[in-house]
C-alpha positions in Angstrom: -4.7 -4.3 5.1 -1.7 -2.3 4.0 -1.8 -3.5 0.4 -4.2 -3.0 -2.5 -3.8 -6.1 -4.6 -5.7 -9.1 -6.0 -5.2 -11.2 -2.9 -6.4 -8.4 -0.6 -9.4 -7.9 -2.9 -10.2 -11.6 -2.8 -10.2 -11.5 1.0 -12.5 -8.4 0.9 -14.9 -10.1 -1.5 -14.9 -13.2 0.7 -15.8 -11.1 3.7 -18.6 -9.4 1.8 -19.9 -12.7 0.5 -20.2 -14.1 4.0 -22.6 -11.2 4.9 -24.8 -11.7 1.9 -28.0 -13.4 3.0 -28.6 -17.0 1.8 -30.4 -17.0 -1.5 -29.4 -13.4 -2.2 -26.8 -11.9 -4.6 -24.7 -8.8 -4.3 -23.7 -6.5 -7.1 -20.6 -4.4 -6.4 -20.1 -1.3 -8.4 -16.3 -0.9 -8.7 -13.8 1.3 -10.6 -11.3 -0.4 -12.9 -8.4 -0.6 -10.4 -6.2 -3.5 -11.5 -7.0 -5.6 -8.4 -10.7 -5.1 -9.1 -10.6 -6.4 -12.6 -7.8 -9.0 -12.5 -8.4 -12.3 -14.3 -6.8 -13.9 -11.2 -9.4 -12.5 -8.8 -11.6 -15.1 -7.1 -15.1 -13.7 -7.1 -17.6 -15.7 -4.9 -20.7 -17.1 -6.6 -23.0 -14.8 -4.8 -21.2 -11.6 -6.0 -21.2 -9.9 -9.4 -18.7 -7.1 -10.1 -20.1 -4.3 -12.2 -17.3 -2.2 -13.5 -17.8 1.6 -13.9 -16.9 3.0 -17.2 -13.3 4.2 -17.5 -12.4 7.8 -16.6 -15.8 8.6 -15.1 -15.1 9.9 -11.6 -18.5 11.7 -11.6 -20.1 8.2 -11.3 -18.0 7.3 -8.3 -18.5 9.8 -5.5 -15.8 8.1 -3.4 -13.2 9.7 -5.7 -14.4 13.1 -4.4 -14.1 11.9 -0.8 -10.5 10.9 -1.4 -9.8 14.3 -3.1 -11.5 16.2 -0.2 -9.3 14.3 2.4 -6.1 15.0 0.4 -7.0 18.7 -0.1 -7.9 19.3 3.5 -5.9 16.9 5.7 -3.3 14.9 3.8 -1.5 17.1 1.3 1.7 19.0 1.8 2.9 16.7 4.5 6.1 14.8 5.0 5.4 11.4 6.6 8.3 10.2 8.7 7.4 6.5 8.5 4.7 4.1 7.3 3.1 4.1 10.7 3.0 7.9 10.7 1.3 7.8 7.3 -1.3 5.3 8.5 -1.9 7.4 11.6 -2.5 10.6 9.5 -4.8 8.7 7.2 -6.8 7.2 10.1 -7.1 10.6 11.8 -8.3 12.2 8.5 -10.8 9.4 8.0 -12.1 9.7 11.6 -12.4 13.4 11.3 -14.5 13.0 8.1 -16.7 10.4 9.7 -17.5 12.9 12.4 -18.9 15.2 9.6 -21.8 13.3 8.0 -23.2 16.4 6.3 -19.8 17.0 4.7 -19.7 13.4 3.4 -23.3 13.9 2.0 -22.4 17.2 0.3 -19.2 15.7 -1.3 -21.2 12.9 -2.9 -24.2 14.9 -4.2 -24.6 15.4 -7.9 -26.9 18.2 -8.9 -27.7 16.3 -12.2 -28.8 13.3 -10.2 -30.9 15.1 -7.6 -32.3 18.0 -9.6 -35.2 16.5 -11.4 
């Protein structure tokens, strides 16, 4: 989807909900993006949203993944069109997916694994 909004999030939750086994429940750990916390968001019965504390990127390793992609493949560029932007983002994502050890190292927290 090209948009991050409440409607897109509702569709995403519905897709996740459909994959939750009958009789089970999913807990989704999410940051506090407006579309994650909207009062208008329809959350399926078999999903609970667990919001991360505000301003705690160390609890959300995905923030470091986005920063790595920006730093290495997406910054200092001029995108000529929406399609060009999407193409660059897809290429960066696919390049990162081909580097599982990089993904693992980005998400590691010494304080979480050092005991």
